[in-house]
N, C-alpha and C positions, 0 to 999 in steps of 0.2 A: 318302237326303237328308232326307226328311220326318221320319224318326226322329231324326236329329241336331238338326234345328231345334227339335223338341219338347223334346229333353233340354236344350238351351241355354236355352230359355224357362222351363223349370222352375227351373234353377240361378239365373238371374237374379231370378225371383220370390222364392226363398229368401233371397238376398242382400239384396234390397229389404226383405223382412220383418224380417231381423235388424237392419238399419240403422235402421229406424223404431223398433224396440224400444230400441236404444241411445240415440237422441235423445230419446225419451220419458223415460227415466230421468234424463238430464242436465237436462232441462227441469223435472223434479220437484223438484230440489234435493238437497243431501246429507243424509243421515240418514234417508231414507225406507226404505233397506234395512239391517237391523241387522247390524252387523259381528260376525264370529265372534270370540268372546273368545279371547285368546292366553294362554299359560301364564303370562306376566309380569303380566297384568292380572287374574288371578283371586285376588289376595290380598285379604283382607278389610280394611275400613277401620281395624280395630284394629291391624293390623300396623304397627310402627314402623320397618321395614326395607323399602327399595325395591330391587328387583333391576334392575341396569343393566349391560347387557353382561356378565352373569355374575358380577359383583362386588357383594356386599351393601354397601350404604351406609346407615348409620343415619341416620334423620331427626331423632332426638331432640336431638343436639348443636345443629343449626341452629335448632330450635324453642327450645331453652333459651337460646341466644345471642340470639335476637331478643326473648325476653321478659325477659332480665336487664336490670336498670337500669344506666344509664350512670354508674356510680360508680367512683372510684379504687380500685385493688386494696389490700386491707388486708394488713398484715404478718402472717405466721404466727405462731401463739402462741409457738412455740420460737425464734423469730428472735433472734439475739443482738445485743448492743450493737455488735460489730465491723461490723455492716452500715450503721451510721450514717456517711453520707459527710460531711455538713456539721453536726456536732453543736454546739449552743448551749453557751455558757460557763455553768458551774454554779458557784455561790458556794462559796467555801472559807474556812476560818478565816484571819483577818487581812485580809480584804477590807473595804473601806469603801463605803457607799452613801448617796446623797442621796435621801430620801423627801420628795416634795412633794405636798401637799394643795391642789389647784386652788381650792376654795371654803372652805378652812379653813387659811389660811397660818400661823395660830398653831400648827399641829401640824406644820409642816415641821421636819425633824430630819435629822441626819447620824448614821448608826449604823455600828458596826464589828462584824464577825462574831467572836465570841469563840472561843477554842480548842475549846469543846464544841460549836460550830455555832450558838449562839443570838445573837440580837440583843435589845437592850433598847429598847422602845418607850415613848413618853410615855403615861401614864395606862393603860397595858396591861400592861406587864411584859415578861418574857422570851418570845420566840417563836423556834422553831427553824427555820432557813432553809438549813442547809448542804445541798449538792448539789441545790439548786434554781436554775432559770434566773431571770433578772430578771422575766419575765412570771409565773412561779410565786411569787416573792417578792411581787410586787404583789397577786396573789390572796390570799396568806397574810395580808398586812397588812390588806387589805380586810376579810377575815373577823375578824380581830382587833379591828377598830373597828366591827363590826356593831352592837354594843350602845351605841356612843358616838356615832357619826356616821351620818347617814342617806345612803345610797347615795353614799359618797365618791368622788371622782375622784382617783386616785393615780398619780403618776409615780415609778418607781424607776430611778435612773442609777447605775452603777458609777462611784465616784469614784477609788478605788485598789483594785488587786487584785494578788494573787500572780502574778507572771509564770509562764505555762505553762511546763512542763518535762517531760522524759522521762529515764529512767535506762537507761543501756546497761551491761550487765554480762556477765561470762564471757569468752569468747575473742574479744574484740576488742582492737584495739591500744591504745585509750585509754578504758578503762571509766571512767564517771563520770556526773554529772548535767549535762544540757545544756538550754539554753533551747529550748523548742518554737516554731518559727516557721512561720507559714502552715500548709499542710496537708502535714506531713511523714509519709512512709511509712516502713515498716520498713527497706526497702532503702536509703532515704536516710539514716535514722537510723544504720545500720551504717556508711555512708560517712562521716558526720559524726564518728563514734567512732573513725575510723582504718581501717576495714575489718576483715576477718576475719584472724585469726592462722593460722599453719600448722597449728596444733592444733585449729582450730575444726571443728564438725560443721555444715557448710552445710545439710544436709538437715533439721535439727531446730532451728529457732529459735523460741524460746517468747516469746509476748507475754502479759504479765499486766496485768489492768485491774481497778481496784477500783470496785465498784458500791455504790449505796446500800444500807444496811442490813448493812454489814460483810461484804458478799459479794465474792468475787473470780471474775473470769472469765479463762480461760486459753485461748489459741489457739496451735497449732502450725503453723509455715509451713515449707515445703520450699524454702528460697531457692536451693539448688543447682539444682533442677529449673526453677524460674521464670527464673533468670538464664541458664541454659543454653538454654532455649527462647525467651528474650526476651519472655516473656509475663508481665506484672506485673498482670494483672487482678485476682488474689487477693491482691496486696499490700496490707497493712492500713494504714489512715491512723491515725497515733497520736493520742491524746488526752492532755489534761493529766494528769500523774501516772502515765502508763503506764511499765512497765519491760519491756525486752527482755533476754533472756538467751540467749547462745550457748554451748551445752555443749561440752566437749572430746570430740574423736573417739576411737574405740577404738584406733586405731593409735598415737596419741600416748601413750596410757596404757600400752601395753605395749611400746613400742619400747625402753624401757631394759632390758627382759628379753630381747627377741629380738636386739637389737644390743647386745652388751656394750661397755662403755666401755673405751677404750684405757688401758692401765696402763704405767707406766714403771718399769722395774726398774733399781735402783741396784746395781751390782756393787761389791764392796769393792776 
């Protein structure tokens, strides 16, 4: 009995000692005992990849995004004119414009764009303005009068202009020249021209657009695929002077060879 009591007393003393040590560590606060570094925290500061749950996550994109200036995205250098959703009207031969000088009313004038794209300005002469917007024409006129007027305030207003148009050709029911209204797309233009013929190649509709400098831009559209899926996100909005062409399909080209025409034999 005396031996058992002694053993119990020793165990209670050990438990009390361990409890006191634990309370002393808590009272000393966190950070007194250095933590054992883990494998995930042994990466050097120069590392740009953080290991999280076994998946490498690069920290460089987040840092680049945080340091990037809040500026609108610029168009890629190779981006085409077909990406313009709301293009501004560009001056063409036959257009007429009122040019007003706020502080020099004696220089006010109405000019017409000649067939070669030039206009004739008072005391300056001929200046080319074809394929320019009204804002660009205003800047062109301001530069033309730089040696005559000091910081002129100029307003350019279209007085008369050629009605926008597009041309539909090839395998449409009614090919021809049509007035371009609002923001007409290629699918809508085909409908205006009467729709596709039975010999049309729906998967290959070509759009031709003339650019400044006597350059031509061409785009091919798969209207068959777009109409079948009901997805017209790639449908191009036409601009003034655009031409769309629907080629003939292969079957219609060879059907006269594959299917012989019926003949009528006349017996005597």
